[in-house]
C-alpha angles and dihedrals in degrees: 000000000000115000122195136166112299095021122130109224108241101193142016106272145168118234116237099173137019132005134266137189109228133196103220097168092115090063104029106022089233109144096201118080117241132217123233124188140172114268143101114319117244121237120255126346131109118316093238089055094059106123095214101045131090124188139218113262096031126111130230109226098175145007130025134253146159121240141183114232112237103170136020139183117353090356092069123090087255090054092048090055090048089054090053089053091057094058118107129005138264115280127213115257120245090255093052091053092046094049090050090053091045094051091050090049092050093046093051094047093047096047094044091050092047095047092045091052094056097073089037090056092049090049089051089058101260122144118250091254093051093044092051090047092052091045089056089048090053091051089049090051091055098045115081098214094189097050101098097038090049092049089050092049093048090052092046091052089050090051091051093049092048091050089056089053095050104270118110110197117202098194124044096219090055089076091067093041089059089059092058095049113136100173131034116198105197135186117229107218114076094353104062091016136045093247087233123108115231132184111239108165136031130198111211118176095321096325123112108209137170115266093230106073136126121259090245092055094048118022089167089056089052092055091045094050093047093051093047092050091049090056095062139093100194124115119204089212095054101028129237141163109352089222093056091045088055090052091052090051090049091054091050091051090053092050097252102102118182114214106210093227093050091043092054092045091054093049115109099177139001128208102188125220111288117209093212097043091038093213142095130208137192135186109221138178111241135177089262094047136273117334140178116237122194132181133172146099109350096234091052096044092047089059088066097044127093100167139032128222114251129217090250093059094257126103134238134192117284097237129192090255091054090048090052089051089052090052092054090048091052091050090052093050091048091052088056091052095250127148111226131208126186119216125199137167142187121202111218116238118244108280093011112139117243111258112260098195136045090242091057093045097046099054133094092015126170114228109231096185147276128288117206116200137185139180094241125221116263117255111261096023094105091053091048091051090052090051090050092050091048088053090054095252119144119215126209123186114222112182144149090227129105110288102235091046092051091045092051092052090046091053091049091059094041102260112138127347132270107292093017116162123279114199118193125215091248090055091051089051090054094052119090120223094266093051091047091050089053091048094056095037094081129082094248118115109229135201110220106198132190088014120181122215090256092051092050090050092048092050090052093049092046091054091048090049087057089057098259126144102227129207109193124192127202145146108189134077087252089063096056098091093052092043091055095047098044120094087242119019110198117197129188114249099200105036098019125108124242089247092057093047091050092051095046130087094212131030122205109217091195098040088228125147090212089066089063091057089047088053091050089053090050092048092052090048091051091051091049091049092050088055091047096057092039087056090047094050096044094047097062092044087078097060087046094053099039094067090058091048091050090049093049097043091049091056090237094307088117111055117234106279095205136032128223092245091052089054090052090048088056098042098043101025119031097024102053107069097044089048090051090048091053086058087063095047114140118246116283116243113271094023094140093042093069123093115249113275118247118265089242096054111108138210087246114047137157094269092053092048092049091049093046102041103027106031110025097022094041094050090046092050092050092049095045096046091044090054091046095052091041091056092050095045092049086058092052099258123159127188110282096022113137115254102170127117111305094022120122091241096047095103090046089051091052089050090048093052089046090052088051091050094045091042091056090050090050091049088050088061092053090045091051092056091043092049092056090082131042097195107343122089122257088246090060091049094046126242094238100033091105107048091173089066091053090051090047091053090048090055089046091056093046092048092048092049090051092051091050102041109026107093095217092052090044089061092046098047099030096241134144132205115272126222129229093266091056092048092048090053094048093046090069094056098083092052093048094048094045092043093053091052092044090055091049091051091048090053090048092051092048092048091050092049097049098072090049 
């Protein structure tokens, strides 16, 4: 196999001639290109570190070589990772499990209530047909017909909003899962960082200066940047080594840009980067005459240097003391997670022949200085990390990069503390499952460096075994197994591979960590909104069921306060739009200040049922039944009096059932406003912050008025026109229902604040 610049390597192979620079980020997550060359293989070490091997799925970005293929297809490292991705099966999301439990609960309650009412209706003197009809009505009253469509719509709205913010979700239920995330395992390169090398510090004759300075402020920096840019082969238009692209940008910032075409035209000779010597040299024509330019690893370039450039433009001997100072500087840069290059030059004397060999070129050099580079953190990541921590979410960094570099970047954005633990891939491989579970069980945020695909997958499974809901980011082929097995796999849309995007549940179109935190916020809001309209739907089931219970328990002495068609008018008419509007409710204050909810917590819990059935539903039932009995008594009714067609009290009975119907609708309005907040007050949420709810209530009122006052609908639904006194009584119901819940929330807030 012949490999040249720009080729994608199509198989695992061993080099037998030449040297190449390879981008292996798709397999290892390492942002810095590596050099592979023919030569004897070293003993031991990780397979990806072998100096003479190249792998399928990687890209050659420089050099040329010949290689012997050793593995193809599924036997390659790429194929092995693909096999890991196929392990296991998709799991239901927390919301899917909770909705399944909720639907079974609703079904059991509805069927038991309906079946229990059948003998009670016969005992009350109803015919079998009427008893069966009312049993069906009771079942209808207990079944929230709009629950599943409204959940689906709320999730779909969440998906659309996330897509607008840069997160494309491939499964609806994943929106809610994001809201329950307890741990985010993030890659470093391209997610926390910009995936673009940038020079940040320069060492010039004993001075450490910022890399962004004007030519007037730092003439030595100008010379250093020009020499470094001359010793490159990258082209910003066509790509190339990220390090060389950073050097070209540095030269432009110092006012000495190097156009790739002009640079190549001025080049007399090129000695390409050598993996063993770790340096590269060129002989270039300059305004002052031909000169040798060399760049590479500091320790290797210093071997070729005898002098160092001074601040005055002259040079002085590179003494042992100066070399010791350089060593301390390099240690300081390394501690800050910076990658360092040394740059040297040697102007050729007039009439001196151009060096024909590398040995001749790389001798007697003058050290110009050091360039420290870093892949800088993305803007906004530090703020997003603070938001995640405030929300009780722990963040681990899992990367293929060098540990201290990854830890330095993590500390810069607020992940982990000074001296936080760095765990290498080899250490993870040595840990058994129990030890790994114990490692990730603590509250410490860890940097996992040089992680293999198997290690990343094991970390994910260990976190899940500890009960965490895990969001895992990745962009390379090596990330695919963990992305598939995490609760939420998050792939990069720009820099990610097709394999990673296929394995993930969510794709970030902007590759930004902050988008993950935005998605968590959206997921929490969706879950809250699902609870809000579940509360709303369950609450008015009580005043629908209580009339049937009163009728049955009275043995028919109390006429049925509500008809089956009126129940359907409530469930399918007045209820739907406000419930849909609650699915679009803005986030409640303090949403991202709460700890993540446990995986086992459901949409429907004891607190929600007590609030729906006892507080909101109970108050509504008392108001509605009070209005019903009041209407009958004002007309002179006594228990057992006939109210059927032709009876003197028949019109009063129609008005009483209409009051029951309208009273439930009025209580729905109060419940809708109460359901908008779980603990906060309505004032904190804002009365007009959800205009869709106001429009839904307006439709509810218009629909109710039509059912009550339109003659055709009166005959269909068994209603009668209500007078001003009835309307005045019903108008107070929303305030009473909302007020009772507002007082309960105020008491809950005060009780929660007292221990603090």
